[in-house]
C-alpha positions in Angstrom: 123.3 -111.1 -64.9 122.5 -110.3 -68.5 124.8 -107.8 -70.3 123.7 -105.8 -73.3 125.6 -103.0 -75.2 123.0 -100.3 -74.6 120.9 -99.1 -71.6 118.1 -96.7 -72.4 116.8 -94.7 -69.5 113.3 -93.4 -69.9 110.4 -94.8 -71.9 109.2 -91.5 -73.3 109.0 -90.7 -77.1 112.8 -90.6 -77.5 113.6 -93.7 -75.4 110.9 -95.8 -77.2 112.0 -94.6 -80.6 115.6 -95.3 -79.9 114.7 -98.8 -78.6 112.8 -99.5 -81.8 115.6 -98.2 -84.1 118.3 -100.3 -82.3 116.1 -103.4 -82.6 115.7 -102.8 -86.3 119.5 -102.7 -86.5 119.9 -105.9 -84.6 121.4 -104.2 -81.5 120.2 -105.4 -78.1 119.2 -102.9 -75.5 117.4 -102.7 -72.2 114.8 -99.9 -71.6 114.1 -98.8 -68.0 111.4 -96.4 -66.8 110.8 -95.3 -63.2 107.0 -94.9 -63.6 104.5 -97.7 -63.7 101.9 -96.0 -65.9 101.8 -94.3 -69.2 102.2 -90.5 -69.4 99.3 -89.0 -71.4 101.2 -85.7 -71.7 104.4 -86.3 -73.7 107.2 -83.9 -73.2 109.3 -84.6 -76.3 109.3 -81.6 -78.7 111.0 -83.0 -81.8 112.4 -86.3 -83.0 114.5 -86.0 -86.1 115.8 -89.1 -87.8 
């Protein structure tokens, strides 16, 4: 079983952004999402970096 330091639950705006930021810093992560398709109605309100 592969082990990584970060597990991201949810592939919404916040989860995808976090995954990208970690990748840019060289930090491995696994992103999991319970749905098979893309949500066309995002629920994230603000993402401040």
